[in-house]
C-alpha positions in Angstrom: -6.6 43.8 19.5 -9.6 42.0 18.3 -9.7 38.2 17.5 -10.2 39.1 13.8 -7.0 41.2 13.8 -5.1 38.6 15.6 -6.2 36.0 13.0 -5.2 38.3 10.2 -1.7 39.0 11.6 -1.4 35.2 12.2 -2.1 34.5 8.5 0.4 37.2 7.4 3.0 35.5 9.6 2.2 32.1 8.0 2.5 33.5 4.5 5.9 35.1 5.3 7.2 32.0 6.9 6.1 29.9 3.9 8.1 32.2 1.7 11.1 32.0 4.0 10.8 28.1 4.0 10.9 27.9 0.2 13.4 30.8 0.0 16.0 29.2 2.2 16.1 26.1 0.0 16.4 28.2 -3.2 19.1 30.3 -1.5 21.1 27.3 -0.7 20.5 25.9 -4.2 21.8 29.2 -5.8 24.9 29.3 -3.6 25.9 25.6 -4.1 24.8 24.9 -7.7 23.6 27.9 -9.8 25.0 31.2 -8.6 23.1 33.1 -11.4 19.8 31.5 -10.9 16.6 33.4 -10.1 15.7 34.5 -6.6 16.9 33.9 -3.0 15.6 34.1 0.5 14.4 37.8 0.4 12.8 37.4 -3.0 10.6 34.5 -2.0 9.5 36.2 1.3 8.5 39.2 -0.8 6.6 37.1 -3.3 4.7 35.5 -0.4 4.0 39.0 1.1 2.8 40.2 -2.3 0.3 37.3 -2.5 -0.8 37.7 1.1 -1.3 41.6 0.8 -3.2 41.4 -2.5 -5.4 38.7 -1.1 -6.1 40.7 2.0 -7.0 43.8 -0.1 -9.1 41.6 -2.4 -11.2 40.5 0.6 -11.8 44.1 1.7 -12.6 45.3 -1.7 -14.8 42.1 -2.2 -13.2 41.6 -5.6 -10.6 38.9 -6.5 -9.2 40.9 -9.4 -6.3 42.5 -7.4 -5.0 39.1 -6.4 -5.3 37.7 -9.9 -3.4 40.7 -11.3 -0.7 40.3 -8.6 -0.3 36.7 -9.6 -0.1 37.7 -13.2 2.5 40.4 -12.6 4.6 37.9 -10.6 4.4 35.4 -13.4 5.4 38.1 -15.9 8.4 39.0 -13.7 9.7 35.5 -13.4 9.2 34.9 -17.1 11.4 38.0 -17.8 13.9 36.7 -15.4 13.9 33.3 -17.0 14.5 34.8 -20.4 17.4 37.0 -19.2 19.0 34.3 -17.2 19.0 31.8 -20.1 20.3 34.5 -22.5 23.4 34.5 -20.4 23.4 30.7 -19.6 21.8 28.9 -22.6 22.4 25.5 -21.0 20.3 26.4 -18.0 16.7 25.7 -18.9 15.1 24.7 -15.6 12.0 26.4 -14.5 12.0 25.2 -11.0 12.8 28.5 -9.3 10.3 30.4 -11.4 7.5 28.0 -10.8 8.3 28.0 -7.0 8.0 31.8 -7.0 4.5 31.6 -8.5 3.6 28.8 -6.1 4.7 30.9 -3.1 2.7 33.8 -4.2 -0.4 31.6 -4.5 0.3 30.1 -1.0 0.5 33.5 0.5 -2.9 34.4 -0.9 -4.3 31.0 0.2 -3.2 31.7 3.8 -5.1 35.0 3.7 -8.3 33.6 2.0 -8.8 31.3 4.9 -6.9 28.2 3.9 -3.8 28.6 6.2 -3.6 25.0 7.2 -3.8 23.8 3.5 -1.2 26.4 2.7 1.2 25.2 5.3 0.8 21.6 4.2 1.5 22.5 0.5 4.3 24.8 1.4 6.1 22.0 3.4 5.4 19.7 0.5 6.9 22.3 -2.0 10.0 22.7 0.1 10.4 18.8 0.4 10.1 18.4 -3.4 12.8 21.0 -3.9 15.0 19.6 -1.2 14.8 16.0 -2.3 16.0 16.8 -5.8 18.6 14.1 -6.0 16.6 11.3 -4.4 13.7 12.0 -6.7 15.9 12.0 -9.8 17.5 8.8 -8.6 14.1 7.2 -8.3 13.2 8.2 -11.8 16.4 6.6 -13.0 15.4 3.4 -11.4 12.0 3.3 -13.1 11.9 1.4 -16.4 9.3 1.7 -19.1 7.9 -1.7 -18.1 7.5 -0.3 -14.6 5.7 2.8 -15.9 3.4 0.8 -18.0 2.6 -1.5 -15.0 1.7 1.5 -12.8 -0.5 3.0 -15.4 -2.3 -0.2 -16.0 -2.9 -0.5 -12.2 -4.2 3.0 -12.1 -6.6 2.5 -15.0 -7.9 -0.7 -13.4 -8.4 1.0 -10.0 -9.8 4.3 -10.9 -11.4 3.8 -14.2 -12.5 0.2 -14.5 -13.4 -0.5 -10.8 -16.0 2.4 -10.4 -17.9 1.2 -13.5 -18.5 -2.3 -12.1 -21.8 -3.1 -10.2 -21.3 -3.7 -6.4 -23.9 -6.4 -6.2 -24.0 -10.1 -6.8 -25.0 -11.0 -10.4 -25.6 -14.8 -10.0 -28.6 -16.7 -8.6 -26.6 -18.0 -5.5 -25.3 -14.4 -4.6 -21.7 -15.4 -4.8 -20.2 -13.4 -7.6 -19.8 -9.7 -6.9 -18.0 -8.1 -10.0 -16.8 -5.0 -7.9 -15.2 -7.2 -5.1 -13.7 -9.7 -7.6 -12.1 -6.9 -9.6 -11.0 -5.4 -6.2 -9.2 -8.7 -5.6 -7.6 -8.4 -9.0 -6.3 -5.0 -8.1 -5.1 -6.2 -4.7 -3.2 -9.1 -6.3 -1.6 -6.7 -8.8 -0.8 -4.2 -6.1 0.9 -6.8 -4.0 3.1 -7.8 -7.0 4.2 -4.2 -7.5 4.7 -3.7 -3.8 6.9 -6.8 -3.6 8.8 -5.7 -6.7 9.4 -2.1 -5.2 10.3 -3.5 -1.8 12.8 -6.0 -3.3 14.3 -3.3 -5.5 14.8 -0.8 -2.5 15.4 -3.2 0.4 16.9 -6.3 -1.1 15.2 -9.6 -1.8 15.2 -10.8 1.8 13.9 -7.6 3.5 11.6 -6.8 0.6 9.8 -10.1 1.0 9.3 -9.5 4.7 7.7 -6.1 4.1 5.5 -7.4 1.3 4.4 -10.4 3.4 3.5 -8.5 6.7 1.9 -5.4 4.9 0.0 -7.6 2.4 -1.2 -10.1 5.1 -3.0 -7.3 6.8 -5.3 -7.0 3.7 -5.4 -10.6 2.3 -3.0 -13.5 2.8 -4.5 -15.1 -0.2 -3.7 -12.2 -2.4 -0.1 -12.3 -1.1 0.1 -16.0 -1.8 -1.0 -15.5 -5.3 1.5 -12.6 -5.8 4.4 -14.7 -4.6 3.3 -17.6 -6.7 3.3 -15.3 -9.7 6.6 -13.9 -8.9 8.2 -17.3 -8.5 7.5 -17.9 -12.1 9.7 -14.9 -12.9 12.4 -15.9 -10.4 12.2 -19.7 -10.3 15.5 -20.5 -8.7 15.9 -21.9 -5.2 17.6 -18.8 -4.0 14.7 -16.6 -4.6 12.3 -19.4 -3.3 13.6 -19.0 0.2 12.8 -15.3 0.5 9.5 -15.8 -1.3 8.5 -18.5 1.1 9.5 -16.4 4.0 7.4 -13.5 2.8 4.4 -15.7 2.0 4.5 -17.4 5.4 4.7 -14.0 7.2 1.4 -13.1 5.4 -0.1 -16.4 6.7 1.2 -15.5 10.2 -0.6 -12.2 10.1 -3.7 -14.0 9.1 -3.6 -16.2 12.2 -2.9 -13.2 14.5 -5.7 -11.2 12.7 -8.3 -14.0 13.6 -7.4 -13.9 17.2 -7.6 -10.1 17.3 -11.0 -10.3 15.6 -12.3 -12.8 18.1 -11.0 -10.7 21.1 -12.9 -7.7 19.7 -16.2 -9.5 18.7 -16.6 -12.1 21.5 -13.7 -12.3 23.9 -14.7 -15.5 25.8 -14.3 -17.4 22.6 -10.5 -16.7 22.8 -10.2 -19.0 25.7 -11.0 -21.9 23.5 -9.3 -20.6 20.4 -5.9 -19.4 21.6 -4.2 -22.8 21.9 -4.6 -24.0 18.2 -4.1 -20.6 16.7 -1.0 -20.0 18.9 0.4 -23.3 18.0 -0.2 -22.7 14.2 1.2 -19.1 14.5 4.3 -20.2 16.2 4.9 -23.0 13.7 4.4 -20.5 10.9 6.7 -18.0 12.4 9.5 -20.7 13.0 9.2 -21.9 9.3 9.3 -18.3 8.1 12.3 -17.5 10.2 14.1 -20.6 8.9 13.5 -19.6 5.3 14.4 -16.0 5.9 17.7 -16.9 7.5 18.6 -19.4 4.8 17.6 -16.9 2.1 19.4 -13.9 3.5 22.5 -15.8 4.0 22.6 -17.0 0.4 21.7 -13.6 -0.9 24.7 -12.0 1.0 27.1 -14.4 -0.7 29.4 -12.7 -3.3 28.7 -15.2 -6.0 24.9 -14.3 -5.9 25.3 -10.6 -6.3 24.2 -10.6 -9.9 20.7 -11.8 -9.3 18.4 -9.8 -11.6 15.1 -8.6 -10.3 12.4 -8.1 -13.0 8.9 -6.6 -12.6 6.4 -9.4 -12.0 3.3 -7.3 -12.6 0.8 -8.8 -15.0 -2.8 -7.7 -15.1 -3.8 -10.6 -17.2 -2.3 -13.1 -14.7 -4.2 -11.3 -11.9 -7.5 -11.6 -13.9 -6.9 -15.3 -14.2 -6.4 -15.6 -10.4 -9.5 -13.6 -9.9 -11.5 -16.0 -12.1 -10.1 -18.9 -10.1 -11.2 -17.2 -6.9 -14.6 -16.7 -8.3 -14.9 -20.3 -9.1 -14.1 -21.2 -5.5 -16.5 -18.6 -4.2 -19.2 -20.3 -6.3 -18.3 -23.7 -4.9 -18.6 -22.3 -1.4 -22.1 -20.9 -2.0 -23.2 -24.1 -3.6 -22.0 -26.1 -0.7 -23.7 -23.8 1.7 -26.9 -24.1 -0.2 -27.1 -27.8 -0.8 -25.1 -29.3 2.0 -25.6 -27.0 5.0 -27.2 -29.8 6.9 -24.0 -31.8 6.9 -22.8 -29.6 9.9 -20.9 -26.6 11.0 -17.5 -28.3 10.5 -18.2 -29.1 6.9 -19.4 -25.5 6.3 -16.3 -24.1 8.1 -14.0 -26.3 5.9 -15.7 -25.1 2.7 -16.1 -21.4 3.8 -12.3 -21.5 4.6 -11.4 -22.2 1.0 -11.7 -18.4 0.3 -11.8 -16.5 3.5 -11.4 -17.0 7.2 -12.8 -13.7 8.4 -16.4 -14.5 7.4 -16.5 -17.8 9.2 -14.7 -16.2 12.2 -17.4 -13.6 12.6 -20.3 -16.1 12.1 -18.8 -18.6 14.6 -18.1 -15.9 17.1 -21.9 -15.0 16.9 -22.8 -18.8 17.2 -20.6 -19.1 20.3 -22.3 -16.1 21.8 -25.8 -17.6 21.2 -25.1 -21.2 22.0 -24.8 -22.2 25.6 -22.2 -24.9 24.9 -20.9 -23.5 21.6 -17.5 -22.1 22.5 -15.6 -25.3 21.8 -17.6 -26.0 18.7 -17.1 -22.4 17.4 -13.3 -22.7 18.2 -12.9 -26.0 16.3 -14.8 -24.7 13.3 -12.7 -21.6 13.0 -9.6 -23.7 13.3 -10.8 -26.0 10.6 -11.6 -23.0 8.4 -8.0 -21.7 9.0 -6.6 -25.1 8.1 -8.7 -25.4 5.0 -7.6 -21.9 4.0 -3.9 -22.8 4.5 -4.3 -26.0 2.4 -5.9 -24.1 -0.4 -3.2 -21.5 -0.5 -0.6 -24.2 -0.5 -2.5 -25.8 -3.4 -2.5 -22.5 -5.3 1.2 -22.1 -4.9 1.8 -25.7 -6.0 -0.5 -25.1 -9.1 0.5 -21.7 -10.1 4.0 -21.2 -8.6 7.5 -22.4 -9.4 8.4 -25.8 -8.2 11.2 -24.5 -5.9 8.8 -22.4 -4.0 6.0 -25.0 -4.0 8.2 -27.6 -2.3 9.1 -25.2 0.5 5.5 -24.1 1.0 4.4 -27.8 1.0 6.8 -28.6 3.8 5.6 -25.5 5.9 1.9 -26.4 5.2 2.5 -30.0 6.4 4.0 -28.7 9.7 1.3 -26.1 10.2 -1.6 -28.5 9.5 -0.1 -31.1 11.7 0.3 -28.7 14.6 -3.3 -27.5 14.0 -4.8 -31.0 14.0 -2.9 -32.0 17.2 -4.1 -28.8 18.9 -7.7 -29.3 17.8 -7.6 -32.6 19.8 -6.5 -30.7 22.9 -9.2 -28.1 22.7 
């Protein structure tokens, strides 16, 4: 048997298995829920076979008309079955089985046309959609109109507005990039939605943990702004504990991310950097654990079971945060331009107002080039991290609820104190 024949038989088998995969689910659905519904295991296998055979013949005839006609015939057959079924059962108006039959036919043809891997992926996805009927319906029931509007606004901002913006600086100091600033707006908005969904599904305490850790991988500043925005919606001390826990976890990820970046870029610098960053990371982790423990205990109390969770998404608020971030960016560039001679430490403190990654990379390169620059580079990066932490605390205190701001202020004082002491030991 030639390799071509083996590939052909393999594609036929894939097509039949895809029909069986969907057919098994439809057979079980018919037996358990709708005894008179359209199609079962054998029917779907035959539909997949019809699609595969017609596609194979179309390839040999070098014409796609046979496959097109086959799909149309299948569509006509399922339409007739749908009409007859609903004539006997007027209350049964679903089209799931009928659409599944047409889909299986197309997947059988796709396998023969050379898209077997894609057909398998889509076949598994089709079976999953059919199988998870109840969870999907439950998910829809949990989505309110405000949630739907928020999701659509985020999609418009991400896939319509963002591609239209220029990805180059538009000011004389090369500080303001509209594309990157709008990307920050999207990130802040996404973090708000992520936190809301996580809290709805996992509970307030666990949801804050997921949001903080996952968001901190992208931007601890965005997570900070997101929690500050959320605290205005839920401004009680009960929510503030879990919000502070998630926020501090994002800060913890930032400290760890800096150490990983230094290890990758210039590993010798880690010898001078690990002490201050380990101390700050441990302090942050302890404070986050304390707030998480306190918040989770209180959320488990029976009298607090009626806490209402609302969608904190606001594109306008995210735009305001983006404008504030742009102002800080401009301040950084002006300082670099007019006060660079004041020294690396001042530059690190100013650069840390918005971002730690940039100064980490530049100081790693400085440590590589300067013979005695490891200690200086480590201190500069630590100063940038402390500056960034203070700024994020100020954002929470300015934009967030007072209950959250007081907890974050306490944590910031502990982190900064630990960092300053550790700098003296470097």
